[in-house]
Backbone as a printed PyTorch tensor [residue, N CA C, xyz], in Angstrom:
tensor([[[ -2.9630,  18.8590,  -3.6370],
         [ -1.5580,  19.0250,  -3.1730],
         [ -0.9170,  17.7900,  -2.5680]],

        [[  0.1990,  17.4020,  -3.1230],
         [  0.6330,  16.2000,  -2.7140],
         [  1.4410,  16.4640,  -1.5880]],

        [[  1.8590,  15.3590,  -0.8630],
         [  2.6340,  15.4120,   0.4360],
         [  4.0670,  15.5750,   0.0890]],

        [[  4.8000,  16.1840,   0.9640],
         [  6.3020,  16.2740,   0.8790],
         [  7.0580,  15.9340,   2.3110]],

        [[  7.9550,  15.1580,   2.1050],
         [  8.6700,  14.9940,   3.5730],
         [  9.3320,  16.2780,   4.0150]],

        [[  9.0950,  16.5640,   5.3130],
         [  9.6700,  17.7160,   5.8830],
         [ 10.9530,  17.8640,   6.1460]],

        [[ 11.7330,  16.5220,   6.2400],
         [ 13.1750,  16.4010,   6.2600],
         [ 14.0060,  16.3360,   5.2840]],

        [[ 13.6210,  15.4590,   4.2090],
         [ 14.2850,  15.4580,   2.9240],
         [ 13.8350,  16.3140,   1.8840]],

        [[ 12.5070,  16.8190,   1.9000],
         [ 11.7520,  17.4510,   0.7570],
         [ 11.3850,  16.6280,  -0.2200]],

        [[ 11.4880,  15.3700,  -0.2120],
         [ 11.1380,  14.3800,  -1.1800],
         [  9.4800,  14.4700,  -1.5880]],

        [[  9.2450,  14.6830,  -2.8480],
         [  7.9840,  14.8900,  -3.3140],
         [  7.6220,  13.8030,  -4.2680]],

        [[  6.5430,  14.0640,  -5.1480],
         [  6.1000,  12.9990,  -6.0970],
         [  6.8610,  12.8370,  -7.1630]],

        [[  7.1090,  11.5240,  -7.7730],
         [  7.7620,  11.6060,  -8.9030],
         [  7.0190,  11.1830, -10.1020]],

        [[  7.5190,  11.1370, -11.2900],
         [  6.6500,  10.7240, -12.5080],
         [  7.4500,   9.8350, -13.2380]],

        [[  6.6220,   9.0430, -14.1540],
         [  7.2350,   7.9780, -14.8890],
         [  6.2440,   7.4530, -15.8980]],

        [[  6.4530,   6.2570, -16.3300],
         [  5.5510,   5.5620, -17.0570],
         [  5.2540,   4.0670, -16.7010]],

        [[  4.1210,   3.6740, -16.6560],
         [  3.7700,   2.2380, -16.4560],
         [  3.8240,   1.7100, -17.9550]],

        [[  4.5820,   0.7220, -18.0710],
         [  4.7020,  -0.0410, -19.2320],
         [  3.9270,  -1.2360, -19.2940]],

        [[  3.0510,  -1.5080, -20.1830],
         [  2.1790,  -2.6650, -20.1580],
         [  2.9890,  -3.9650, -20.8430]],

        [[  2.2640,  -5.2180, -20.9590],
         [  2.9960,  -6.1280, -21.7740],
         [  3.2010,  -5.8030, -23.3310]],

        [[  2.1650,  -4.8910, -23.8320],
         [  2.3180,  -4.5900, -25.2550],
         [  3.3350,  -3.5070, -25.3740]],

        [[  3.9120,  -2.9030, -24.3440],
         [  4.8730,  -1.9080, -24.3410],
         [  4.1670,  -0.4450, -24.5590]],

        [[  3.0420,  -0.2890, -24.1510],
         [  2.1630,   0.9730, -24.2180],
         [  2.5080,   1.7570, -22.9620]],

        [[  3.2370,   2.7600, -22.9120],
         [  3.3830,   3.5900, -21.8340],
         [  2.4190,   4.5280, -21.3730]],

        [[  1.9590,   4.4890, -20.1550],
         [  0.8890,   5.4930, -19.6820],
         [  1.6880,   6.2880, -18.4050]],

        [[  1.2230,   7.4040, -18.4380],
         [  1.8270,   8.2520, -17.2940],
         [  1.3080,   7.7200, -16.0400]],

        [[  2.3960,   7.7100, -15.0810],
         [  1.9540,   7.3660, -13.6930],
         [  2.5900,   8.3740, -12.7970]],

        [[  2.0760,   8.5220, -11.5900],
         [  2.6490,   9.4710, -10.5850],
         [  3.0210,   8.5410,  -9.3260]],

        [[  4.3290,   8.6770,  -8.8360],
         [  4.5080,   7.8380,  -7.5750],
         [  4.7060,   8.8050,  -6.3750]],

        [[  3.7830,   8.7080,  -5.5230],
         [  3.6420,   9.4410,  -4.3990],
         [  4.5820,   8.8890,  -3.1490]],

        [[  5.3320,   9.6380,  -2.4560],
         [  6.1440,   9.0650,  -1.5180],
         [  5.1550,   8.8030,  -0.3390]],

        [[  5.6410,   7.6030,   0.4580],
         [  5.0110,   7.1900,   1.5970],
         [  5.1900,   8.1230,   2.8610]],

        [[  4.4740,   9.2770,   2.8780],
         [  4.4100,  10.3010,   4.0540],
         [  3.5500,   9.9580,   5.1040]],

        [[  4.2750,   9.7310,   6.2600],
         [  3.3290,   9.4300,   7.6270],
         [  3.3990,  10.5820,   8.3760]],

        [[  2.4340,  11.0250,   9.1040],
         [  2.5570,  11.9760,  10.1770],
         [  2.4800,  11.6110,  11.5650]],

        [[  3.7260,  11.8810,  12.0730],
         [  3.9380,  11.4370,  13.5260],
         [  3.9160,  12.5940,  14.5270]],

        [[  3.3350,  12.3430,  15.6840],
         [  3.6410,  13.3450,  16.7220],
         [  4.5820,  12.8580,  17.6680]],

        [[  5.6160,  13.8640,  18.1100],
         [  6.6970,  13.5160,  18.9120],
         [  6.6760,  14.6910,  20.2050]],

        [[  7.0360,  14.2440,  21.1840],
         [  7.1790,  15.0900,  22.5400],
         [  8.5630,  15.8660,  22.4550]],

        [[  8.5160,  17.1210,  22.3060],
         [  9.6610,  17.9380,  22.0430],
         [  9.9070,  18.6140,  23.6180]],

        [[ 11.0330,  18.0580,  24.3070],
         [ 11.1920,  18.5900,  25.7030],
         [ 11.6330,  20.1590,  25.5300]],

        [[ 12.2980,  20.4260,  24.5390],
         [ 12.8590,  21.7830,  24.5010],
         [ 11.7270,  22.9820,  24.2930]],

        [[ 10.6400,  22.3960,  23.4790],
         [  9.4930,  23.1840,  23.1860],
         [  8.4270,  23.0840,  24.4520]],

        [[  8.5650,  22.0320,  25.1310],
         [  7.6720,  21.9890,  26.1610],
         [  6.2780,  21.4360,  25.5580]],

        [[  6.1250,  20.8950,  24.2850],
         [  4.9370,  20.4960,  23.7020],
         [  5.1550,  19.4640,  22.7280]],

        [[  4.1030,  18.9420,  22.0250],
         [  4.3070,  18.1040,  21.0610],
         [  4.4280,  18.5630,  19.6570]],

        [[  4.8590,  17.9840,  18.7180],
         [  5.2940,  18.5260,  17.5410],
         [  4.8610,  17.4440,  16.4490]],

        [[  4.2280,  17.7960,  15.3530],
         [  3.7030,  16.9330,  14.3280],
         [  4.9050,  17.0270,  13.3430]],

        [[  5.2500,  15.7670,  12.7210],
         [  6.2730,  15.8200,  11.6050],
         [  5.7240,  14.9090,  10.5140]],

        [[  5.6750,  15.5220,   9.2710],
         [  5.3500,  14.6530,   8.2140],
         [  6.5650,  14.2480,   7.5390]],

        [[  6.9630,  12.7420,   7.6630],
         [  7.9390,  12.3010,   7.3500],
         [  7.8800,  10.9470,   6.3830]],

        [[  8.8800,  10.6950,   5.3420],
         [  8.7610,   9.4280,   4.6080],
         [  9.0970,   8.3690,   5.8070]],

        [[  8.6290,   6.9910,   5.3220],
         [  9.0370,   5.9560,   6.4920],
         [ 10.4030,   5.9510,   6.7820]],

        [[ 11.3260,   5.8910,   5.7830],
         [ 12.8940,   5.9010,   6.1830],
         [ 13.3060,   6.9600,   7.1730]],

        [[ 12.7150,   8.2710,   6.9150],
         [ 12.9460,   9.2750,   7.8700],
         [ 12.3190,   9.2630,   9.2770]],

        [[ 11.3830,   8.4150,   9.3300],
         [ 10.8160,   8.2910,  10.7170],
         [ 11.7960,   7.6020,  11.5500]],

        [[ 12.3740,   6.6570,  10.8670],
         [ 13.5340,   5.7460,  11.6110],
         [ 14.7290,   6.8560,  11.8920]],

        [[ 14.9930,   7.8260,  10.9510],
         [ 16.1260,   8.6180,  11.1770],
         [ 15.6660,   9.4970,  12.4940]],

        [[ 14.4330,  10.0620,  12.4570],
         [ 13.9830,  10.9370,  13.7430],
         [ 14.0890,  10.0050,  15.0230]],

        [[ 13.7240,   8.8180,  14.9320],
         [ 13.8360,   7.9320,  16.1380],
         [ 15.3610,   7.8660,  16.5270]],

        [[ 16.2240,   7.5770,  15.7050],
         [ 17.8330,   7.4950,  15.8800],
         [ 18.4070,   8.8010,  16.2280]],

        [[ 18.0850,   9.9130,  15.5510],
         [ 18.9150,  11.0330,  15.9240],
         [ 18.1790,  12.1050,  16.8040]],

        [[ 16.8750,  11.8640,  17.0370],
         [ 16.2520,  12.5900,  18.0460],
         [ 15.3460,  13.6180,  17.3490]],

        [[ 14.3390,  13.9320,  18.0130],
         [ 13.3170,  15.0480,  17.5380],
         [ 13.9480,  16.4030,  17.4990]],

        [[ 14.8800,  16.6270,  18.4220],
         [ 15.4470,  17.8660,  18.5170],
         [ 16.3910,  18.2410,  17.3450]],

        [[ 17.1240,  17.1600,  16.8680],
         [ 17.8020,  17.4000,  15.7590],
         [ 17.1510,  17.4920,  14.4420]],

        [[ 15.9190,  16.7120,  14.4480],
         [ 15.1540,  16.7690,  13.2900],
         [ 14.3500,  18.2760,  13.1750]],

        [[ 14.0000,  18.6750,  14.3150],
         [ 13.2800,  19.8960,  14.3780],
         [ 14.2020,  21.0470,  13.9770]],

        [[ 15.5280,  20.9630,  14.2600],
         [ 16.2580,  22.0060,  13.8430],
         [ 16.6300,  21.8780,  12.4260]],

        [[ 16.7030,  20.7350,  11.8360],
         [ 16.7170,  20.7730,  10.2860],
         [ 15.5050,  21.1150,   9.5750]],

        [[ 14.2220,  20.9830,  10.2580],
         [ 12.9680,  21.3150,   9.5660],
         [ 12.9920,  22.9710,   9.5940]],

        [[ 13.2850,  23.4770,  10.8560],
         [ 13.4910,  24.9360,  11.1010],
         [ 14.4230,  25.7380,   9.9940]],

        [[ 15.4710,  25.1040,   9.8130],
         [ 16.5140,  25.5980,   8.8710],
         [ 15.9560,  25.6640,   7.4900]],

        [[ 14.9510,  24.7880,   6.9960],
         [ 14.4390,  24.7130,   5.7880],
         [ 13.3540,  25.8540,   5.7080]],

        [[ 12.9880,  26.4640,   6.6330],
         [ 11.9710,  27.5300,   6.7420],
         [ 10.4970,  27.0930,   6.9400]],

        [[ 10.5030,  25.8910,   7.5460],
         [  9.1530,  25.3710,   7.8780],
         [  8.9730,  25.2940,   9.3540]],

        [[  7.5960,  25.2760,   9.9370],
         [  7.5110,  25.3230,  11.3450],
         [  6.9860,  23.9250,  11.5570]],

        [[  7.2170,  23.4200,  12.8570],
         [  6.8360,  22.1130,  13.3740],
         [  6.0270,  22.4350,  14.4360]]])
């Protein structure tokens, strides 16, 4: 099972690696999903978030409360 970003829902992409002779072979591009733990004052505990690297910056900027609300709106639990 591949990783998915809990904030954006970004998953793996597919495409072709093209060699010098222009032979295309299938490839799979995995997103760079990192798991981070954040302290959530509203819940009184820590919460783990699996997010892509650009989304980690978004969590730091907007706060874990807003990110948690967005994750819960998608039907996932944090």
